[in-house]
PAVO-693238 format. One record per atom (N, C-alpha, C): x, y, z; residue in three letters; residue number from 1. Coordinates in steps of 0.05 Angstrom, whole numbers, plus 5000, padded with zeros to 4 digits. Each point is the difference from the previous one (the first is absolute). Layout:
residues N
+------+------+------+--------+-----+
!   px !   py !   pz ! residu ! num !
+------+------+------+--------+-----+
!    X !    Y !    Z !    Ala ! NUM !
...
+------+------+------+--------+-----+
***
This chain:
residues 159
+------+------+------+--------+-----+
!   px !   py !   pz ! residu ! num !
+------+------+------+--------+-----+
! 5228 ! 5209 ! 4694 !    Unk !   1 !
! 4977 ! 4986 ! 5004 !    Unk !   1 !
! 5008 ! 4977 ! 5022 !    Unk !   1 !
! 4977 ! 4999 ! 5016 !    Unk !   2 !
! 5009 ! 4990 ! 5024 !    Unk !   2 !
! 4978 ! 4976 ! 5004 !    Unk !   2 !
! 5018 ! 4977 ! 5007 !    Unk !   3 !
! 4984 ! 4972 ! 5000 !    Unk !   3 !
! 4978 ! 4994 ! 5026 !    Unk !   3 !
! 4977 ! 4996 ! 4993 !    Unk !   4 !
! 4981 ! 4992 ! 5022 !    Unk !   4 !
! 4983 ! 4977 ! 4998 !    Unk !   4 !
! 5001 ! 4986 ! 5021 !    Unk !   5 !
! 4985 ! 4970 ! 4999 !    Unk !   5 !
! 4976 ! 5005 ! 5016 !    Unk !   5 !
! 4978 ! 4987 ! 4989 !    Unk !   6 !
! 4972 ! 5002 ! 5013 !    Unk !   6 !
! 5001 ! 4965 ! 5010 !    Unk !   6 !
! 4997 ! 4994 ! 5025 !    Unk !   7 !
! 4994 ! 4973 ! 5010 !    Unk !   7 !
! 4969 ! 4996 ! 5008 !    Unk !   7 !
! 4984 ! 4991 ! 4989 !    Unk !   8 !
! 4972 ! 4997 ! 5001 !    Unk !   8 !
! 4995 ! 4979 ! 5014 !    Unk !   8 !
! 4983 ! 5005 ! 5023 !    Unk !   9 !
! 4989 ! 4974 ! 5018 !    Unk !   9 !
! 4975 ! 4993 ! 4991 !    Unk !   9 !
! 4993 ! 4983 ! 4982 !    Unk !  10 !
! 4975 ! 4991 ! 4989 !    Unk !  10 !
! 4981 ! 4992 ! 5019 !    Unk !  10 !
! 5007 ! 4995 ! 5023 !    Unk !  11 !
! 4977 ! 4991 ! 5023 !    Unk !  11 !
! 4995 ! 5009 ! 5022 !    Unk !  11 !
! 5015 ! 5026 ! 5004 !    Unk !  12 !
! 4992 ! 5018 ! 5022 !    Unk !  12 !
! 4980 ! 5017 ! 4992 !    Unk !  12 !
! 4983 ! 5008 ! 5022 !    Unk !  13 !
! 4982 ! 5015 ! 5001 !    Unk !  13 !
! 4967 ! 4981 ! 4993 !    Unk !  13 !
! 4982 ! 5019 ! 4996 !    Unk !  14 !
! 4976 ! 4989 ! 4994 !    Unk !  14 !
! 4997 ! 4988 ! 4970 !    Unk !  14 !
! 4980 ! 4983 ! 4996 !    Unk !  15 !
! 4996 ! 4994 ! 4973 !    Unk !  15 !
! 4998 ! 5021 ! 4977 !    Unk !  15 !
! 4987 ! 5023 ! 5009 !    Unk !  16 !
! 4997 ! 5022 ! 4980 !    Unk !  16 !
! 5026 ! 5013 ! 4995 !    Unk !  16 !
! 5017 ! 5002 ! 5024 !    Unk !  17 !
! 5033 ! 5011 ! 4992 !    Unk !  17 !
! 5015 ! 4974 ! 4986 !    Unk !  17 !
! 5000 ! 4979 ! 5004 !    Unk !  18 !
! 5010 ! 4980 ! 4989 !    Unk !  18 !
! 4996 ! 4998 ! 4964 !    Unk !  18 !
! 4971 ! 5009 ! 4997 !    Unk !  19 !
! 4993 ! 5001 ! 4968 !    Unk !  19 !
! 5014 ! 5028 ! 4993 !    Unk !  19 !
! 5000 ! 5021 ! 5012 !    Unk !  20 !
! 5013 ! 5023 ! 4987 !    Unk !  20 !
! 5031 ! 4997 ! 4999 !    Unk !  20 !
! 5012 ! 4979 ! 5013 !    Unk !  21 !
! 5032 ! 4998 ! 4997 !    Unk !  21 !
! 5003 ! 4988 ! 4971 !    Unk !  21 !
! 4984 ! 4987 ! 4985 !    Unk !  22 !
! 5003 ! 4986 ! 4977 !    Unk !  22 !
! 5000 ! 5021 ! 4981 !    Unk !  22 !
! 4989 ! 5021 ! 5005 !    Unk !  23 !
! 4999 ! 5023 ! 4981 !    Unk !  23 !
! 5024 ! 5022 ! 5008 !    Unk !  23 !
! 5011 ! 4992 ! 5017 !    Unk !  24 !
! 5021 ! 5020 ! 5008 !    Unk !  24 !
! 5026 ! 5003 ! 4984 !    Unk !  24 !
! 5013 ! 4981 ! 4987 !    Unk !  25 !
! 5019 ! 5007 ! 4982 !    Unk !  25 !
! 4992 ! 5023 ! 4977 !    Unk !  25 !
! 4975 ! 4995 ! 4991 !    Unk !  26 !
! 4996 ! 5017 ! 4977 !    Unk !  26 !
! 4997 ! 5029 ! 5011 !    Unk !  26 !
! 4988 ! 5005 ! 5025 !    Unk !  27 !
! 4998 ! 5021 ! 5013 !    Unk !  27 !
! 5030 ! 5016 ! 5003 !    Unk !  27 !
! 5016 ! 4978 ! 5013 !    Unk !  28 !
! 5029 ! 5010 ! 5004 !    Unk !  28 !
! 5013 ! 5013 ! 4979 !    Unk !  28 !
! 4998 ! 4985 ! 4972 !    Unk !  29 !
! 5007 ! 5010 ! 4977 !    Unk !  29 !
! 4990 ! 5030 ! 4987 !    Unk !  29 !
! 4973 ! 5001 ! 5009 !    Unk !  30 !
! 4988 ! 5025 ! 4989 !    Unk !  30 !
! 5005 ! 5022 ! 5020 !    Unk !  30 !
! 5011 ! 4994 ! 5025 !    Unk !  31 !
! 4999 ! 5022 ! 5020 !    Unk !  31 !
! 5024 ! 5009 ! 5011 !    Unk !  31 !
! 5021 ! 4981 ! 4998 !    Unk !  32 !
! 5025 ! 5004 ! 5007 !    Unk !  32 !
! 5020 ! 5018 ! 4981 !    Unk !  32 !
! 5016 ! 5018 ! 5005 !    Unk !  33 !
! 5014 ! 5012 ! 4983 !    Unk !  33 !
! 5020 ! 4993 ! 4989 !    Unk !  33 !
! 4993 ! 4993 ! 4970 !    Unk !  34 !
! 5022 ! 4980 ! 4985 !    Unk !  34 !
! 5023 ! 5016 ! 4989 !    Unk !  34 !
! 5001 ! 5027 ! 5008 !    Unk !  35 !
! 5025 ! 5008 ! 4996 !    Unk !  35 !
! 5020 ! 5000 ! 5024 !    Unk !  35 !
! 4991 ! 4997 ! 5023 !    Unk !  36 !
! 5012 ! 5000 ! 5022 !    Unk !  36 !
! 5005 ! 4966 ! 5012 !    Unk !  36 !
! 4983 ! 4985 ! 4993 !    Unk !  37 !
! 4996 ! 4973 ! 5008 !    Unk !  37 !
! 5002 ! 4979 ! 4985 !    Unk !  37 !
! 5016 ! 4974 ! 5003 !    Unk !  38 !
! 4997 ! 4979 ! 4980 !    Unk !  38 !
! 4989 ! 4977 ! 5024 !    Unk !  38 !
! 4976 ! 4997 ! 4996 !    Unk !  39 !
! 4988 ! 4975 ! 5015 !    Unk !  39 !
! 5004 ! 4975 ! 4991 !    Unk !  39 !
! 4999 ! 4982 ! 5025 !    Unk !  40 !
! 5006 ! 4978 ! 4999 !    Unk !  40 !
! 4973 ! 4990 ! 5016 !    Unk !  40 !
! 4981 ! 4982 ! 4992 !    Unk !  41 !
! 4973 ! 4991 ! 5015 !    Unk !  41 !
! 5002 ! 4969 ! 5001 !    Unk !  41 !
! 4998 ! 4990 ! 5030 !    Unk !  42 !
! 5000 ! 4975 ! 5005 !    Unk !  42 !
! 4976 ! 4989 ! 5021 !    Unk !  42 !
! 4991 ! 4975 ! 5001 !    Unk !  43 !
! 4984 ! 4998 ! 5017 !    Unk !  43 !
! 5012 ! 4976 ! 5015 !    Unk !  43 !
! 4995 ! 5000 ! 5031 !    Unk !  44 !
! 5006 ! 4981 ! 5015 !    Unk !  44 !
! 4986 ! 4974 ! 4992 !    Unk !  44 !
! 5009 ! 4975 ! 5016 !    Unk !  45 !
! 4994 ! 4976 ! 4994 !    Unk !  45 !
! 4992 ! 4984 ! 5025 !    Unk !  45 !
! 5014 ! 5009 ! 5016 !    Unk !  46 !
! 4997 ! 4985 ! 5028 !    Unk !  46 !
! 5011 ! 5018 ! 5021 !    Unk !  46 !
! 4992 ! 4996 ! 5024 !    Unk !  47 !
! 5005 ! 5012 ! 5025 !    Unk !  47 !
! 5038 ! 5000 ! 5003 !    Unk !  47 !
! 5007 ! 5024 ! 5000 !    Unk !  48 !
! 5028 ! 5004 ! 5004 !    Unk !  48 !
! 5007 ! 5008 ! 4972 !    Unk !  48 !
! 4995 ! 4995 ! 4976 !    Unk !  49 !
! 5010 ! 5008 ! 4976 !    Unk !  49 !
! 5006 ! 5028 ! 4995 !    Unk !  49 !
! 4980 ! 5019 ! 5011 !    Unk !  50 !
! 5008 ! 5032 ! 4999 !    Unk !  50 !
! 5031 ! 5006 ! 5016 !    Unk !  50 !
! 5003 ! 4981 ! 5021 !    Unk !  51 !
! 5031 ! 5004 ! 5012 !    Unk !  51 !
! 5019 ! 4996 ! 4973 !    Unk !  51 !
! 4999 ! 4976 ! 4993 !    Unk !  52 !
! 5019 ! 4988 ! 4981 !    Unk !  52 !
! 5003 ! 5024 ! 4975 !    Unk !  52 !
! 4979 ! 5005 ! 4990 !    Unk !  53 !
! 5000 ! 5019 ! 4978 !    Unk !  53 !
! 5008 ! 5030 ! 5005 !    Unk !  53 !
! 4994 ! 5006 ! 5023 !    Unk !  54 !
! 5014 ! 5027 ! 5008 !    Unk !  54 !
! 5029 ! 5003 ! 5006 !    Unk !  54 !
! 5008 ! 4972 ! 5012 !    Unk !  55 !
! 5023 ! 4996 ! 5005 !    Unk !  55 !
! 5017 ! 5001 ! 4968 !    Unk !  55 !
! 4992 ! 4988 ! 4982 !    Unk !  56 !
! 5013 ! 5000 ! 4973 !    Unk !  56 !
! 5000 ! 5030 ! 4988 !    Unk !  56 !
! 4977 ! 5010 ! 5002 !    Unk !  57 !
! 4998 ! 5029 ! 4986 !    Unk !  57 !
! 5023 ! 5014 ! 5016 !    Unk !  57 !
! 4997 ! 5002 ! 5026 !    Unk !  58 !
! 5024 ! 5012 ! 5011 !    Unk !  58 !
! 5029 ! 4996 ! 4992 !    Unk !  58 !
! 5000 ! 4972 ! 4999 !    Unk !  59 !
! 5031 ! 4998 ! 4993 !    Unk !  59 !
! 5006 ! 5006 ! 4972 !    Unk !  59 !
! 4982 ! 5002 ! 4979 !    Unk !  60 !
! 5002 ! 5007 ! 4979 !    Unk !  60 !
! 4999 ! 5031 ! 4998 !    Unk !  60 !
! 5001 ! 5015 ! 5021 !    Unk !  61 !
! 5002 ! 5028 ! 4999 !    Unk !  61 !
! 4975 ! 5012 ! 4990 !    Unk !  61 !
! 4973 ! 4992 ! 5000 !    Unk !  62 !
! 4978 ! 5019 ! 4991 !    Unk !  62 !
! 5000 ! 5022 ! 5022 !    Unk !  62 !
! 4991 ! 5022 ! 4990 !    Unk !  63 !
! 4995 ! 5023 ! 5015 !    Unk !  63 !
! 4976 ! 4999 ! 5021 !    Unk !  63 !
! 4977 ! 4982 ! 4991 !    Unk !  64 !
! 4979 ! 5002 ! 5021 !    Unk !  64 !
! 4988 ! 4973 ! 4995 !    Unk !  64 !
! 4986 ! 4990 ! 5023 !    Unk !  65 !
! 4984 ! 4976 ! 4996 !    Unk !  65 !
! 4974 ! 5005 ! 5017 !    Unk !  65 !
! 4976 ! 4996 ! 4981 !    Unk !  66 !
! 4976 ! 5011 ! 5014 !    Unk !  66 !
! 4985 ! 4974 ! 5004 !    Unk !  66 !
! 4990 ! 4999 ! 5030 !    Unk !  67 !
! 4984 ! 4979 ! 5010 !    Unk !  67 !
! 4973 ! 5005 ! 4995 !    Unk !  67 !
! 4985 ! 4982 ! 4986 !    Unk !  68 !
! 4973 ! 5002 ! 4995 !    Unk !  68 !
! 4984 ! 4982 ! 5013 !    Unk !  68 !
! 4990 ! 5003 ! 5022 !    Unk !  69 !
! 4981 ! 4987 ! 5017 !    Unk !  69 !
! 4998 ! 5015 ! 5024 !    Unk !  69 !
! 4996 ! 4981 ! 5025 !    Unk !  70 !
! 4996 ! 5013 ! 5023 !    Unk !  70 !
! 5023 ! 4998 ! 5019 !    Unk !  70 !
! 5002 ! 5009 ! 5020 !    Unk !  71 !
! 5021 ! 4995 ! 5026 !    Unk !  71 !
! 5019 ! 4981 ! 5000 !    Unk !  71 !
! 4988 ! 4970 ! 4995 !    Unk !  72 !
! 5019 ! 4983 ! 4994 !    Unk !  72 !
! 5013 ! 5001 ! 4977 !    Unk !  72 !
! 4991 ! 5010 ! 4977 !    Unk !  73 !
! 5015 ! 4998 ! 4978 !    Unk !  73 !
! 5022 ! 5019 ! 5003 !    Unk !  73 !
! 4994 ! 5026 ! 5011 !    Unk !  74 !
! 5015 ! 5023 ! 5004 !    Unk !  74 !
! 5026 ! 4986 ! 5019 !    Unk !  74 !
! 4995 ! 4984 ! 5022 !    Unk !  75 !
! 5021 ! 4990 ! 5015 !    Unk !  75 !
! 5016 ! 4978 ! 4985 !    Unk !  75 !
! 4988 ! 4986 ! 4984 !    Unk !  76 !
! 5017 ! 4979 ! 4984 !    Unk !  76 !
! 5025 ! 5021 ! 4985 !    Unk !  76 !
! 4981 ! 5014 ! 4979 !    Unk !  77 !
! 5021 ! 5017 ! 4985 !    Unk !  77 !
! 5022 ! 5019 ! 5013 !    Unk !  77 !
! 4994 ! 5006 ! 5025 !    Unk !  78 !
! 5015 ! 5018 ! 5020 !    Unk !  78 !
! 5024 ! 4984 ! 5002 !    Unk !  78 !
! 4993 ! 4970 ! 5010 !    Unk !  79 !
! 5019 ! 4983 ! 5007 !    Unk !  79 !
! 5022 ! 4993 ! 4980 !    Unk !  79 !
! 4989 ! 4991 ! 4976 !    Unk !  80 !
! 5012 ! 4999 ! 4980 !    Unk !  80 !
! 5025 ! 5020 ! 4990 !    Unk !  80 !
! 4987 ! 5024 ! 5003 !    Unk !  81 !
! 5013 ! 5023 ! 4991 !    Unk !  81 !
! 5024 ! 5008 ! 5022 !    Unk !  81 !
! 4996 ! 4997 ! 5025 !    Unk !  82 !
! 5023 ! 5001 ! 5024 !    Unk !  82 !
! 5021 ! 4977 ! 4996 !    Unk !  82 !
! 4989 ! 4982 ! 4995 !    Unk !  83 !
! 5029 ! 4975 ! 4991 !    Unk !  83 !
! 5012 ! 5000 ! 4973 !    Unk !  83 !
! 4980 ! 5013 ! 4980 !    Unk !  84 !
! 5009 ! 5003 ! 4977 !    Unk !  84 !
! 5022 ! 5023 ! 4993 !    Unk !  84 !
! 4991 ! 5020 ! 5018 !    Unk !  85 !
! 5020 ! 5029 ! 5006 !    Unk !  85 !
! 5027 ! 4997 ! 5008 !    Unk !  85 !
! 5005 ! 4981 ! 5016 !    Unk !  86 !
! 5023 ! 4993 ! 5016 !    Unk !  86 !
! 5021 ! 4997 ! 4979 !    Unk !  86 !
! 5020 ! 5021 ! 5005 !    Unk !  87 !
! 5026 ! 4995 ! 4986 !    Unk !  87 !
! 4992 ! 5011 ! 4971 !    Unk !  87 !
! 4985 ! 5021 ! 4995 !    Unk !  88 !
! 4997 ! 5012 ! 4973 !    Unk !  88 !
! 5009 ! 5027 ! 5000 !    Unk !  88 !
! 5026 ! 5005 ! 5012 !    Unk !  89 !
! 5017 ! 5017 ! 5000 !    Unk !  89 !
! 4984 ! 5029 ! 5009 !    Unk !  89 !
! 4985 ! 4999 ! 5019 !    Unk !  90 !
! 4986 ! 5023 ! 5009 !    Unk !  90 !
! 4970 ! 5006 ! 4980 !    Unk !  90 !
! 4998 ! 4994 ! 4981 !    Unk !  91 !
! 4974 ! 4997 ! 4981 !    Unk !  91 !
! 4982 ! 4982 ! 5012 !    Unk !  91 !
! 4977 ! 5014 ! 5009 !    Unk !  92 !
! 4978 ! 4980 ! 5003 !    Unk !  92 !
! 4974 ! 5004 ! 4982 !    Unk !  92 !
! 4986 ! 4984 ! 4998 !    Unk !  93 !
! 4974 ! 4997 ! 4989 !    Unk !  93 !
! 4978 ! 5006 ! 5016 !    Unk !  93 !
! 4983 ! 5022 ! 4986 !    Unk !  94 !
! 4982 ! 5006 ! 5014 !    Unk !  94 !
! 4974 ! 4985 ! 5004 !    Unk !  94 !
! 4987 ! 5004 ! 5021 !    Unk !  95 !
! 4971 ! 4981 ! 4995 !    Unk !  95 !
! 4974 ! 5021 ! 5000 !    Unk !  95 !
! 4989 ! 4994 ! 4978 !    Unk !  96 !
! 4970 ! 5010 ! 4996 !    Unk !  96 !
! 4980 ! 4987 ! 5006 !    Unk !  96 !
! 4975 ! 5009 ! 5008 !    Unk !  97 !
! 4976 ! 4984 ! 5002 !    Unk !  97 !
! 4977 ! 5010 ! 4983 !    Unk !  97 !
! 4988 ! 4979 ! 4985 !    Unk !  98 !
! 4971 ! 5004 ! 4997 !    Unk !  98 !
! 4985 ! 4982 ! 5015 !    Unk !  98 !
! 4983 ! 5014 ! 5020 !    Unk !  99 !
! 4981 ! 4987 ! 5023 !    Unk !  99 !
! 4980 ! 4987 ! 4983 !    Unk !  99 !
! 4997 ! 4971 ! 5003 !    Unk ! 100 !
! 4981 ! 4985 ! 4987 !    Unk ! 100 !
! 4994 ! 4975 ! 5020 !    Unk ! 100 !
! 5001 ! 5005 ! 5025 !    Unk ! 101 !
! 4998 ! 4975 ! 5018 !    Unk ! 101 !
! 4972 ! 5009 ! 5016 !    Unk ! 101 !
! 5003 ! 4989 ! 5026 !    Unk ! 102 !
! 4974 ! 4997 ! 5016 !    Unk ! 102 !
! 4998 ! 5028 ! 5014 !    Unk ! 102 !
! 5026 ! 5003 ! 5014 !    Unk ! 103 !
! 5004 ! 5022 ! 5016 !    Unk ! 103 !
! 5010 ! 5026 ! 4987 !    Unk ! 103 !
! 5024 ! 4992 ! 4996 !    Unk ! 104 !
! 5020 ! 5016 ! 4982 !    Unk ! 104 !
! 5014 ! 5028 ! 5028 !    Unk ! 104 !
! 4999 ! 4988 ! 5018 !    Unk ! 105 !
! 5003 ! 5019 ! 5026 !    Unk ! 105 !
! 5030 ! 5019 ! 4990 !    Unk ! 105 !
! 5016 ! 4991 ! 4994 !    Unk ! 106 !
! 5027 ! 5011 ! 4999 !    Unk ! 106 !
! 5003 ! 5025 ! 4969 !    Unk ! 106 !
! 4984 ! 4988 ! 4988 !    Unk ! 107 !
! 4996 ! 5017 ! 4973 !    Unk ! 107 !
! 4987 ! 5020 ! 5008 !    Unk ! 107 !
! 4977 ! 5001 ! 5012 !    Unk ! 108 !
! 4982 ! 5021 ! 5017 !    Unk ! 108 !
! 5013 ! 5016 ! 5017 !    Unk ! 108 !
! 5016 ! 4993 ! 5017 !    Unk ! 109 !
! 5019 ! 5012 ! 5020 !    Unk ! 109 !
! 5020 ! 5019 ! 4986 !    Unk ! 109 !
! 5007 ! 4989 ! 4973 !    Unk ! 110 !
! 5020 ! 5020 ! 4984 !    Unk ! 110 !
! 4983 ! 5016 ! 4976 !    Unk ! 110 !
! 4979 ! 5005 ! 5004 !    Unk ! 111 !
! 4975 ! 5013 ! 4981 !    Unk ! 111 !
! 5007 ! 4993 ! 4971 !    Unk ! 111 !
! 5000 ! 4971 ! 4993 !    Unk ! 112 !
! 4998 ! 4990 ! 4980 !    Unk ! 112 !
! 4970 ! 4993 ! 4991 !    Unk ! 112 !
! 4992 ! 5012 ! 4978 !    Unk ! 113 !
! 4974 ! 4998 ! 4991 !    Unk ! 113 !
! 4990 ! 4966 ! 4999 !    Unk ! 113 !
! 4981 ! 4997 ! 5004 !    Unk ! 114 !
! 4987 ! 4967 ! 5002 !    Unk ! 114 !
! 4990 ! 4998 ! 4968 !    Unk ! 114 !
! 4996 ! 5024 ! 4983 !    Unk ! 115 !
! 4994 ! 4996 ! 4973 !    Unk ! 115 !
! 5023 ! 4992 ! 4987 !    Unk ! 115 !
! 5001 ! 4973 ! 4984 !    Unk ! 116 !
! 5023 ! 4996 ! 4986 !    Unk ! 116 !
! 5008 ! 5022 ! 4983 !    Unk ! 116 !
! 4987 ! 5011 ! 4982 !    Unk ! 117 !
! 5010 ! 5018 ! 4980 !    Unk ! 117 !
! 5012 ! 5025 ! 5014 !    Unk ! 117 !
! 4994 ! 5009 ! 5020 !    Unk ! 118 !
! 5007 ! 5022 ! 5013 !    Unk ! 118 !
! 5023 ! 4995 ! 5014 !    Unk ! 118 !
! 5005 ! 4974 ! 5013 !    Unk ! 119 !
! 5022 ! 4991 ! 5007 !    Unk ! 119 !
! 5025 ! 5000 ! 4985 !    Unk ! 119 !
! 4988 ! 4988 ! 4976 !    Unk ! 120 !
! 5028 ! 4997 ! 4972 !    Unk ! 120 !
! 5006 ! 5035 ! 4997 !    Unk ! 120 !
! 4979 ! 5014 ! 4999 !    Unk ! 121 !
! 5010 ! 5030 ! 4995 !    Unk ! 121 !
! 5014 ! 5010 ! 5021 !    Unk ! 121 !
! 4997 ! 4992 ! 5022 !    Unk ! 122 !
! 5020 ! 5007 ! 5026 !    Unk ! 122 !
! 5025 ! 4995 ! 4996 !    Unk ! 122 !
! 5006 ! 4977 ! 4982 !    Unk ! 123 !
! 5028 ! 4987 ! 4995 !    Unk ! 123 !
! 5018 ! 5015 ! 4982 !    Unk ! 123 !
! 4979 ! 5017 ! 4986 !    Unk ! 124 !
! 5010 ! 5016 ! 4975 !    Unk ! 124 !
! 5015 ! 5023 ! 5014 !    Unk ! 124 !
! 4986 ! 5009 ! 5022 !    Unk ! 125 !
! 5011 ! 5027 ! 5008 !    Unk ! 125 !
! 5014 ! 4995 ! 5030 !    Unk ! 125 !
! 5005 ! 4976 ! 5012 !    Unk ! 126 !
! 5011 ! 4989 ! 5022 !    Unk ! 126 !
! 5031 ! 5011 ! 5005 !    Unk ! 126 !
! 5009 ! 5005 ! 5021 !    Unk ! 127 !
! 5020 ! 5002 ! 5016 !    Unk ! 127 !
! 5005 ! 4979 ! 5017 !    Unk ! 127 !
! 5024 ! 4985 ! 5001 !    Unk ! 128 !
! 5002 ! 4977 ! 5022 !    Unk ! 128 !
! 5003 ! 5013 ! 5026 !    Unk ! 128 !
! 4988 ! 4989 ! 5022 !    Unk ! 129 !
! 5008 ! 5005 ! 5028 !    Unk ! 129 !
! 5008 ! 4978 ! 5013 !    Unk ! 129 !
! 5012 ! 5003 ! 5023 !    Unk ! 130 !
! 5013 ! 4980 ! 5017 !    Unk ! 130 !
! 4977 ! 4989 ! 5021 !    Unk ! 130 !
! 4999 ! 4976 ! 5001 !    Unk ! 131 !
! 4983 ! 4992 ! 5024 !    Unk ! 131 !
! 5012 ! 4974 ! 5010 !    Unk ! 131 !
! 4995 ! 4999 ! 5027 !    Unk ! 132 !
! 5015 ! 4973 ! 5015 !    Unk ! 132 !
! 4984 ! 4977 ! 5002 !    Unk ! 132 !
! 5013 ! 4975 ! 5004 !    Unk ! 133 !
! 4991 ! 4978 ! 4996 !    Unk ! 133 !
! 5004 ! 4985 ! 5031 !    Unk ! 133 !
! 4992 ! 4981 ! 5007 !    Unk ! 134 !
! 5003 ! 4987 ! 5027 !    Unk ! 134 !
! 5005 ! 4971 ! 4998 !    Unk ! 134 !
! 5008 ! 4992 ! 5021 !    Unk ! 135 !
! 5008 ! 4966 ! 4992 !    Unk ! 135 !
! 4985 ! 4991 ! 5027 !    Unk ! 135 !
! 4987 ! 4979 ! 4997 !    Unk ! 136 !
! 4985 ! 4985 ! 5020 !    Unk ! 136 !
! 5003 ! 4969 ! 4990 !    Unk ! 136 !
! 5012 ! 4988 ! 5024 !    Unk ! 137 !
! 5010 ! 4974 ! 5001 !    Unk ! 137 !
! 5018 ! 4994 ! 4970 !    Unk ! 137 !
! 5017 ! 5019 ! 4991 !    Unk ! 138 !
! 5015 ! 4997 ! 4979 !    Unk ! 138 !
! 4985 ! 5005 ! 4970 !    Unk ! 138 !
! 4975 ! 5009 ! 5007 !    Unk ! 139 !
! 4979 ! 5006 ! 4977 !    Unk ! 139 !
! 5002 ! 5027 ! 4994 !    Unk ! 139 !
! 5005 ! 5012 ! 4978 !    Unk ! 140 !
! 4994 ! 5027 ! 4993 !    Unk ! 140 !
! 4974 ! 5007 ! 4995 !    Unk ! 140 !
! 4993 ! 5028 ! 5007 !    Unk ! 141 !
! 4971 ! 5014 ! 5000 !    Unk ! 141 !
! 5007 ! 5023 ! 4995 !    Unk ! 141 !
! 4981 ! 5014 ! 4980 !    Unk ! 142 !
! 4995 ! 5029 ! 4998 !    Unk ! 142 !
! 4978 ! 5012 ! 5012 !    Unk ! 142 !
! 4978 ! 4985 ! 5003 !    Unk ! 143 !
! 4978 ! 5016 ! 5001 !    Unk ! 143 !
! 4982 ! 4989 ! 5029 !    Unk ! 143 !
! 4999 ! 4974 ! 5000 !    Unk ! 144 !
! 4991 ! 4988 ! 5030 !    Unk ! 144 !
! 5011 ! 4977 ! 5006 !    Unk ! 144 !
! 4998 ! 4999 ! 5027 !    Unk ! 145 !
! 5009 ! 4975 ! 5010 !    Unk ! 145 !
! 4983 ! 4994 ! 5027 !    Unk ! 145 !
! 4993 ! 4977 ! 5003 !    Unk ! 146 !
! 4981 ! 4992 ! 5021 !    Unk ! 146 !
! 5002 ! 4979 ! 5014 !    Unk ! 146 !
! 4990 ! 4997 ! 5021 !    Unk ! 147 !
! 5006 ! 4975 ! 5018 !    Unk ! 147 !
! 4971 ! 4998 ! 5010 !    Unk ! 147 !
! 4995 ! 4971 ! 5008 !    Unk ! 148 !
! 4977 ! 4995 ! 5012 !    Unk ! 148 !
! 4981 ! 5000 ! 4981 !    Unk ! 148 !
! 4970 ! 5006 ! 5006 !    Unk ! 149 !
! 4978 ! 4998 ! 4988 !    Unk ! 149 !
! 5007 ! 5013 ! 4974 !    Unk ! 149 !
! 5009 ! 5025 ! 4989 !    Unk ! 150 !
! 4997 ! 5007 ! 4972 !    Unk ! 150 !
! 5022 ! 4984 ! 4986 !    Unk ! 150 !
! 5022 ! 4990 ! 5011 !    Unk ! 151 !
! 5020 ! 4980 ! 4985 !    Unk ! 151 !
! 4987 ! 4975 ! 4988 !    Unk ! 151 !
! 4978 ! 4990 ! 5024 !    Unk ! 152 !
! 4985 ! 4980 ! 4989 !    Unk ! 152 !
! 4984 ! 5009 ! 4981 !    Unk ! 152 !
! 4983 ! 5018 ! 4999 !    Unk ! 153 !
! 4978 ! 5012 ! 4975 !    Unk ! 153 !
! 5018 ! 5003 ! 4977 !    Unk ! 153 !
! 5021 ! 5010 ! 5001 !    Unk ! 154 !
! 5021 ! 5006 ! 4976 !    Unk ! 154 !
! 5007 ! 4971 ! 4988 !    Unk ! 154 !
! 5009 ! 4985 ! 5018 !    Unk ! 155 !
! 5006 ! 4969 ! 4991 !    Unk ! 155 !
! 4976 ! 4985 ! 4991 !    Unk ! 155 !
! 4975 ! 5009 ! 5004 !    Unk ! 156 !
! 4978 ! 4989 ! 4988 !    Unk ! 156 !
! 4994 ! 5006 ! 4971 !    Unk ! 156 !
! 5006 ! 5026 ! 5000 !    Unk ! 157 !
! 4995 ! 5013 ! 4975 !    Unk ! 157 !
! 5017 ! 4993 ! 4979 !    Unk ! 157 !
! 5026 ! 4995 ! 5012 !    Unk ! 158 !
! 5024 ! 4990 ! 4979 !    Unk ! 158 !
! 4995 ! 4968 ! 4991 !    Unk ! 158 !
! 4984 ! 4988 ! 5013 !    Unk ! 159 !
! 4987 ! 4973 ! 4992 !    Unk ! 159 !
! 5019 ! 4981 ! 5003 !    Unk ! 159 !
+------+------+------+--------+-----+
***
């Protein structure tokens, strides 16, 4: 049995998406293959919390951590996994995504369903792939990095 954590960002996405996330733990428990995965479900409480949680899960040796939110949540979880996987003797915690943000660009690029139940079902049958990450001004990113106007807009949405 593999350990998997779901880090849910309750404030990402639309009001409809935010409402759907409150029901997500039940959907995860109903849909995730219980013979394959031992789930841990947690909600973020503040900006940057997903980084801290993902780092801890990686240090604890979890097999996978799933970012539930948008591209910002994915980037936070990825940052935590990269830092938490250092010195893990070649064992890396995989990143999963249930896209429930506004744009979900990275998940769409990877072909992950934007329907939460389908995305969870995909986890049951998934195989890890390698993806690159980048650094800009010392900050890690996996999906998007912008300067100028798009960065201003992203900062505005981050509130």
